[in-house]
N, CA, C and O atoms as a GROMACS GRO file, in nm:
protein
  244
    1UNK      N    1  13.771   8.271  10.464
    1UNK     CA    2  13.894   8.346  10.470
    1UNK      C    3  13.923   8.417  10.338
    1UNK      O    4  13.990   8.520  10.337
    2UNK      N    5  13.875   8.361  10.228
    2UNK     CA    6  13.899   8.427  10.099
    2UNK      C    7  13.844   8.568  10.100
    2UNK      O    8  13.907   8.661  10.051
    3UNK      N    9  13.724   8.584  10.157
    3UNK     CA   10  13.661   8.716  10.161
    3UNK      C   11  13.742   8.810  10.250
    3UNK      O   12  13.758   8.928  10.217
    4UNK      N   13  13.792   8.761  10.363
    4UNK     CA   14  13.873   8.844  10.452
    4UNK      C   15  14.001   8.888  10.382
    4UNK      O   16  14.044   9.002  10.395
    5UNK      N   17  14.063   8.797  10.308
    5UNK     CA   18  14.184   8.833  10.233
    5UNK      C   19  14.151   8.935  10.125
    5UNK      O   20  14.231   9.025  10.097
    6UNK      N   21  14.032   8.922  10.065
    6UNK     CA   22  13.991   9.017   9.962
    6UNK      C   23  13.972   9.157  10.021
    6UNK      O   24  14.002   9.257   9.956
    7UNK      N   25  13.923   9.164  10.144
    7UNK     CA   26  13.910   9.294  10.211
    7UNK      C   27  14.048   9.357  10.226
    7UNK      O   28  14.067   9.474  10.194
    8UNK      N   29  14.144   9.280  10.273
    8UNK     CA   30  14.280   9.330  10.290
    8UNK      C   31  14.341   9.377  10.159
    8UNK      O   32  14.405   9.482  10.154
    9UNK      N   33  14.322   9.299  10.055
    9UNK     CA   34  14.376   9.337   9.924
    9UNK      C   35  14.311   9.466   9.875
    9UNK      O   36  14.379   9.553   9.820
   10UNK      N   37  14.181   9.478   9.893
   10UNK     CA   38  14.111   9.599   9.848
   10UNK      C   39  14.159   9.721   9.926
   10UNK      O   40  14.173   9.829   9.870
   11UNK      N   41  14.183   9.703  10.055
   11UNK     CA   42  14.234   9.815  10.136
   11UNK      C   43  14.373   9.856  10.089
   11UNK      O   44  14.403   9.975  10.078
   12UNK      N   45  14.460   9.757  10.062
   12UNK     CA   46  14.594   9.789  10.013
   12UNK      C   47  14.590   9.860   9.878
   12UNK      O   48  14.670   9.949   9.851
   13UNK      N   49  14.494   9.818   9.792
   13UNK     CA   50  14.481   9.877   9.658
   13UNK      C   51  14.400  10.006   9.659
   13UNK      O   52  14.390  10.075   9.558
   14UNK      N   53  14.341  10.038   9.775
   14UNK     CA   54  14.254  10.156   9.789
   14UNK      C   55  14.137  10.151   9.688
   14UNK      O   56  14.101  10.252   9.628
   15UNK      N   57  14.081  10.031   9.672
   15UNK     CA   58  13.970  10.007   9.579
   15UNK      C   59  13.841   9.996   9.660
   15UNK      O   60  13.809   9.889   9.714
   16UNK      N   61  13.767  10.106   9.669
   16UNK     CA   62  13.647  10.111   9.753
   16UNK      C   63  13.538  10.014   9.706
   16UNK      O   64  13.471   9.953   9.789
   17UNK      N   65  13.520  10.001   9.577
   17UNK     CA   66  13.416   9.910   9.525
   17UNK      C   67  13.449   9.765   9.560
   17UNK      O   68  13.362   9.689   9.601
   18UNK      N   69  13.574   9.728   9.544
   18UNK     CA   70  13.615   9.591   9.577
   18UNK      C   71  13.604   9.567   9.727
   18UNK      O   72  13.569   9.458   9.770
   19UNK      N   73  13.635   9.670   9.806
   19UNK     CA   74  13.624   9.657   9.952
   19UNK      C   75  13.479   9.633   9.993
   19UNK      O   76  13.450   9.546  10.075
   20UNK      N   77  13.387   9.712   9.936
   20UNK     CA   78  13.244   9.693   9.967
   20UNK      C   79  13.198   9.553   9.930
   20UNK      O   80  13.126   9.488  10.007
   21UNK      N   81  13.238   9.506   9.813
   21UNK     CA   82  13.199   9.372   9.769
   21UNK      C   83  13.256   9.265   9.861
   21UNK      O   84  13.187   9.169   9.896
   22UNK      N   85  13.382   9.280   9.901
   22UNK     CA   86  13.445   9.181   9.988
   22UNK      C   87  13.382   9.183  10.126
   22UNK      O   88  13.361   9.078  10.186
   23UNK      N   89  13.353   9.301  10.178
   23UNK     CA   90  13.289   9.310  10.310
   23UNK      C   91  13.150   9.247  10.306
   23UNK      O   92  13.106   9.188  10.405
   24UNK      N   93  13.079   9.261  10.195
   24UNK     CA   94  12.948   9.197  10.181
   24UNK      C   95  12.964   9.045  10.184
   24UNK      O   96  12.882   8.975  10.244
   25UNK      N   97  13.068   8.994  10.120
   25UNK     CA   98  13.094   8.850  10.122
   25UNK      C   99  13.126   8.803  10.264
   25UNK      O  100  13.081   8.696  10.305
   26UNK      N  101  13.204   8.882  10.338
   26UNK     CA  102  13.234   8.847  10.477
   26UNK      C  103  13.106   8.842  10.558
   26UNK      O  104  13.085   8.749  10.636
   27UNK      N  105  13.020   8.942  10.540
   27UNK     CA  106  12.894   8.947  10.612
   27UNK      C  107  12.808   8.823  10.581
   27UNK      O  108  12.755   8.760  10.673
   28UNK      N  109  12.796   8.789  10.454
   28UNK     CA  110  12.716   8.672  10.415
   28UNK      C  111  12.771   8.544  10.476
   28UNK      O  112  12.695   8.457  10.518
   29UNK      N  113  12.903   8.531  10.480
   29UNK     CA  114  12.964   8.412  10.540
   29UNK      C  115  12.935   8.406  10.689
   29UNK      O  116  12.905   8.299  10.742
   30UNK      N  117  12.943   8.520  10.758
   30UNK     CA  118  12.917   8.522  10.902
   30UNK      C  119  12.771   8.490  10.932
   30UNK      O  120  12.742   8.421  11.029
   31UNK      N  121  12.680   8.538  10.849
   31UNK     CA  122  12.538   8.504  10.868
   31UNK      C  123  12.518   8.355  10.847
   31UNK      O  124  12.447   8.291  10.925
   32UNK      N  125  12.579   8.300  10.744
   32UNK     CA  126  12.566   8.156  10.716
   32UNK      C  127  12.622   8.071  10.829
   32UNK      O  128  12.572   7.962  10.854
   33UNK      N  129  12.725   8.120  10.896
   33UNK     CA  130  12.787   8.046  11.006
   33UNK      C  131  12.714   8.067  11.139
   33UNK      O  132  12.746   8.002  11.239
   34UNK      N  133  12.616   8.158  11.140
   34UNK     CA  134  12.543   8.184  11.263
   34UNK      C  135  12.608   8.287  11.353
   34UNK      O  136  12.564   8.306  11.467
   35UNK      N  137  12.712   8.355  11.305
   35UNK     CA  138  12.780   8.455  11.386
   35UNK      C  139  12.705   8.587  11.387
   35UNK      O  140  12.723   8.668  11.478
   36UNK      N  141  12.622   8.609  11.288
   36UNK     CA  142  12.541   8.731  11.280
   36UNK      C  143  12.399   8.689  11.247
   36UNK      O  144  12.374   8.580  11.195
   37UNK      N  145  12.306   8.778  11.277
   37UNK     CA  146  12.167   8.749  11.249
   37UNK      C  147  12.093   8.711  11.375
   37UNK      O  148  12.146   8.725  11.486
   38UNK      N  149  11.973   8.662  11.360
   38UNK     CA  150  11.893   8.629  11.478
   38UNK      C  151  11.954   8.512  11.555
   38UNK      O  152  12.016   8.423  11.498
   39UNK      N  153  11.933   8.516  11.683
   39UNK     CA  154  11.982   8.408  11.771
   39UNK      C  155  11.910   8.280  11.735
   39UNK      O  156  11.788   8.279  11.721
   40UNK      N  157  11.984   8.171  11.719
   40UNK     CA  158  11.925   8.044  11.678
   40UNK      C  159  11.926   7.943  11.792
   40UNK      O  160  11.884   7.828  11.774
   41UNK      N  161  11.972   7.985  11.909
   41UNK     CA  162  11.971   7.894  12.023
   41UNK      C  163  11.904   7.965  12.140
   41UNK      O  164  11.895   8.087  12.143
   42UNK      N  165  11.860   7.889  12.234
   42UNK     CA  166  11.806   7.945  12.358
   42UNK      C  167  11.821   7.840  12.467
   42UNK      O  168  11.746   7.743  12.472
   43UNK      N  169  11.919   7.861  12.552
   43UNK     CA  170  11.942   7.766  12.661
   43UNK      C  171  11.872   7.808  12.789
   43UNK      O  172  11.883   7.741  12.891
   44UNK      N  173  11.800   7.920  12.783
   44UNK     CA  174  11.726   7.967  12.899
   44UNK      C  175  11.807   8.050  12.996
   44UNK      O  176  11.752   8.108  13.090
   45UNK      N  177  11.939   8.056  12.976
   45UNK     CA  178  12.024   8.135  13.065
   45UNK      C  179  12.012   8.283  13.032
   45UNK      O  180  11.997   8.320  12.915
   46UNK      N  181  12.019   8.368  13.133
   46UNK     CA  182  12.012   8.512  13.106
   46UNK      C  183  12.134   8.558  13.024
   46UNK      O  184  12.243   8.501  13.037
   47UNK      N  185  12.115   8.658  12.943
   47UNK     CA  186  12.222   8.712  12.859
   47UNK      C  187  12.281   8.835  12.928
   47UNK      O  188  12.215   8.938  12.940
   48UNK      N  189  12.405   8.823  12.973
   48UNK     CA  190  12.472   8.934  13.043
   48UNK      C  191  12.569   9.009  12.953
   48UNK      O  192  12.649   9.088  13.004
   49UNK      N  193  12.565   8.988  12.824
   49UNK     CA  194  12.660   9.051  12.733
   49UNK      C  195  12.655   9.203  12.735
   49UNK      O  196  12.757   9.268  12.713
   50UNK      N  197  12.542   9.260  12.760
   50UNK     CA  198  12.529   9.406  12.755
   50UNK      C  199  12.524   9.466  12.895
   50UNK      O  200  12.464   9.573  12.914
   51UNK      N  201  12.585   9.401  12.992
   51UNK     CA  202  12.587   9.450  13.129
   51UNK      C  203  12.731   9.470  13.175
   51UNK      O  204  12.822   9.400  13.131
   52UNK      N  205  12.750   9.565  13.262
   52UNK     CA  206  12.880   9.578  13.328
   52UNK      C  207  12.896   9.458  13.420
   52UNK      O  208  12.798   9.410  13.478
   53UNK      N  209  13.017   9.410  13.435
   53UNK     CA  210  13.042   9.293  13.520
   53UNK      C  211  12.989   9.318  13.661
   53UNK      O  212  12.934   9.228  13.724
   54UNK      N  213  13.005   9.441  13.711
   54UNK     CA  214  12.960   9.470  13.849
   54UNK      C  215  12.810   9.456  13.864
   54UNK      O  216  12.760   9.448  13.977
   55UNK      N  217  12.736   9.452  13.754
   55UNK     CA  218  12.591   9.438  13.758
   55UNK      C  219  12.544   9.297  13.724
   55UNK      O  220  12.428   9.276  13.689
   56UNK      N  221  12.635   9.201  13.734
   56UNK     CA  222  12.602   9.062  13.701
   56UNK      C  223  12.637   8.971  13.819
   56UNK      O  224  12.703   9.014  13.913
   57UNK      N  225  12.593   8.847  13.814
   57UNK     CA  226  12.630   8.753  13.920
   57UNK      C  227  12.780   8.721  13.920
   57UNK      O  228  12.830   8.659  14.014
   58UNK      N  229  12.853   8.762  13.816
   58UNK     CA  230  12.996   8.733  13.806
   58UNK      C  231  13.081   8.834  13.885
   58UNK      O  232  13.202   8.816  13.898
   59UNK      N  233  13.019   8.938  13.937
   59UNK     CA  234  13.094   9.038  14.012
   59UNK      C  235  13.150   8.975  14.140
   59UNK      O  236  13.083   8.898  14.209
   60UNK      N  237  13.274   9.008  14.169
   60UNK     CA  238  13.333   8.960  14.294
   60UNK      C  239  13.275   9.039  14.409
   60UNK      O  240  13.259   9.160  14.401
   61UNK      N  241  13.245   8.969  14.514
   61UNK     CA  242  13.184   9.038  14.629
   61UNK      C  243  13.277   9.042  14.744
   61UNK      O  244  13.242   9.096  14.850
   0.00000   0.00000   0.00000
């Protein structure tokens, strides 16, 4: 959260260099938490994230 707060502060101060640095910190934290980067799990289920609902088994019939 410190990095996210730093992004907000940099935006309020209109400090582009500080914003870039803070956004890089946010990115590194998200990668470390597994929110970004290569998929680290595989449960064998199909991934429907990039499909319209009507093109998935979740569509109401």
